N, C-alpha and C positions, 0 to 999 in steps of 0.2 A: 351467462350465469357463472359466478365465481364459486365453483364447487367446494373448494377448501374452506372458504369463509362460511358457507352454508353448513358444512359438516362440523365445524369446530364446536358449536354448542351441543350438538348431538353426541359427539365423541366425549365431551366433558360430562354429559348427563349419563351416558351408559357406563357401567362399571367394568366393562371389558370390550375389547375389539373382537371381531369375528376371528376365530382361530384359523391359521393357515391351512390346517388339515381340512376344514370345511371348504375353503376356496379351491384347494387342489382337487377335491372330489366333485364339487359343483361345476367346475369349468370343463369337465370331460364332456365331449360332444354327445356321448351315449346317454348322459343324464339330463340333457336339455328337455326332452319331452316330459320327464317327471317334474322338473322344476317349473316349467311353464304351466303344467296342469295344477300343481300345488299353488302357484302364484294366482292362477285364475280363481281357485276356491278361496284363497285368502282374501281376495278383493271382495268377494261376496260376503264372507264372514265379517269383514270389517263393516260393510254396509248393514248387515243384520245386527251387529252389536250396537251401532248408532241408532238403528230403528228401535231396538229393545229399550234403550235409554229414554228415547222420546216417549214411547208408549207407556213405560213403567212409571215415569216420574212427572210428566207434564201434559201430555196430550189428552184431549177428549176422545171418546170411543170412536166416533166417525173418522177423525183424523188418523188415529192409530190404524184403523182398518184400511183406510185408503193407502197408507204407506205399505202395509202388508200386501195389498193388491198389486202395487207397482212392482214389488219384488218377486211376485209369483213366477213370472217367466224364467227368471234367473235360477230360482230354487228348483223349478221343475227340470231344468236342464242339468243342474249339478247333482241334485240328490235323487232324482227319479229317472235320469238319463232320457228325458223326453226329446223328441226331434228339435232341432235348432229353432227356437222361436224368433220373433222379430224384436231383437234387442233395441234397435234404434227407435222403433215405435214405443216400446215400453219406457225407454229413457226419456222420451219427450213428454211422457205423462207425469214426470216428477215436478209438478208445478203447483199443485194445490196447497194453499197456506194451511198451517197447522194451528188449530185452536187449542190454547192451553186452558187447563182447569184448575190451576194452582195460583197462588199469589206469591210464590217464591220470587225474590228479586232477580234470580239468575235464570228463571224459566225461559225468558225470551232469548237469551244468549245461548242457552243449551240447544234450543230448537234451531236457531240460526246456524250455529257451528255444526251440529250434527246433520242437518239437512244438506248443507254444502258438502260435508264429508260423504254422505250417502251418494250424492250425485257424482262426485269425483271418483269414488271407489267403483261405482258401476260403469263409469266411462272407462276406467282402467281395465275393468273386467272385459269390456267389449274390445279394447285394444289388444289384450292378451289373446282373446278368442280369435281375433282377426289374424294375428301372427301365427297361431296354431293352424288355422285353416290354410294360410299361404304356404306353410311348410309341411302340409299333409299330416299333421299330428292330430289324431282323433282323441276326443275326450274320453277318458276312462276313469271310473271312480277309484279312489285309493284311500288307504287308511289315513286318518288325521295325524298330524304331528302331536307329540306330547306337550309341546311348548305352551300354547294358550291355556289348555286345561290345567297344566301344572302351575302356571303362574296364577290362575284364578284361585288356587288353594290358599293363597296368601290373603285373600279378601276377608275382611272382618264381617261378622254375621249380624251386626246390628246397625241400624241407620242412625245418623247419616254417614257413618264410616263405610258402610257397604258401598254406597254411591261414590264416595271419595276414593276408596281403594280401587274400585272398578275403573274409574277415570285415570288413576295413576297407572294401572295395568295397561290401559289403552295407550297412554303416553309411551310406555316402554315398547309396546308392540309396534307402534308407528315409528318410533325412533330406530328400533332394530331393523325394520324393513328398509328405512332410508339408508342406514349404515351398510346393509348387505347389498342393496342395489349399487351403491358406490364401490364397494369392495369387489363385486363380481364383474361389473361393467367392462373394465379394461381387458378382460380375458374372453369377451364375447365377440362375435362378428360385428362389423360396423353398424348394421341395422339395429341389432339388439342393444349394443352399447349406447347408441343414441337414445333408444327408447327408455332404457333404465336411468340414464342421466336425466331425461326429461321428467321423470317421476319424483326426483329428489325434492323439488321445491314444495310440492303439495304434501308429501309425506312429512317433511320437516315442519310445516305449518300445522299438520294434524297433531303431532306430538305436543306442540306448544298449546294448541287449543284445549286438548285434554288436560294438560297440566294446569293451565290458567283456570279452567272451570273447576277443577278439584280444589284449588286454593280459594276460589271465590265462594264455593259452597261450604267449605269447612269454616268453623269459627275459631280456628287455632292454626298455628304454624304446622304445615304438613311435611316439613323437611324430614322428620324421623320416619314417617311412613314411606316417603319417596326413597329414602336410603334403604330401608328394609326390603321393599319390593325390588329395588334395583339390585341388591345383593342376591336375592332369589333368582332374578332373571339371569344374572351373570353365571350362576351355578348351572343353570339349564344350558347355557350357551357353551360353557367350558367342559361340561361332563360328557362322557362317552354316550353315543346315541346309535342304536342299530339301524335307524332309518334316516335317509337323506331327504330333508324337506327344506323349504325356504327358511324356516326358523329352527332347524334342528341343531343339536350339539355337535361334538366332535365325531365324525364318522368312524364306525368300527365294523369290520367284517362285511363290507359292501362288495 
């Protein structure tokens, strides 16, 4: 995989690169448990976001409930700190087709792209969990990053702009994840470096899928919204942040 070729469109899409201050703090060995834990949670949140989009906009009730059922073991582990469930068995259950209840021209593509994203994010979840187990890092709940919540404040409150803006936000979150994996990887041990590099291709595709869906759903050029949300995303990345997380801003007083 040519990493630089893959990253070029992402770096052009994002309005800023990850600050050196974040990399300096994130690369410290003592911060690895925190970052792996936050990464684990971020993978689940990405799957939950895709699930919400399917259930909210296109799926019939039985299909939506089936997806929620598939996610229950992961949610129980992360949010209720239940004993380690059988993630492999749960992951194999992600196979039932989704029945749509709308005649939107883009409904089928949204289901296809989001179901693939859910499966990949949950696979990444399992990979991070395995790495944590191998390294004796126990899962402990932590406060969420300000990043996603703050970015969602940019979302317009009327449809179809709500959906379009949420998809654009999703594109920025996935693009930033990809950029950060690449930025941090060279400073990690060989096993983790290889793992984070392996994630780049899927994360890069996720950002493109979100962006393409947003443009397909909108009946106008979304460039202005993409730029506005991108500027807001860059402010979050560049501004001081008291907490170190995978999507946090410039570390202060850590």
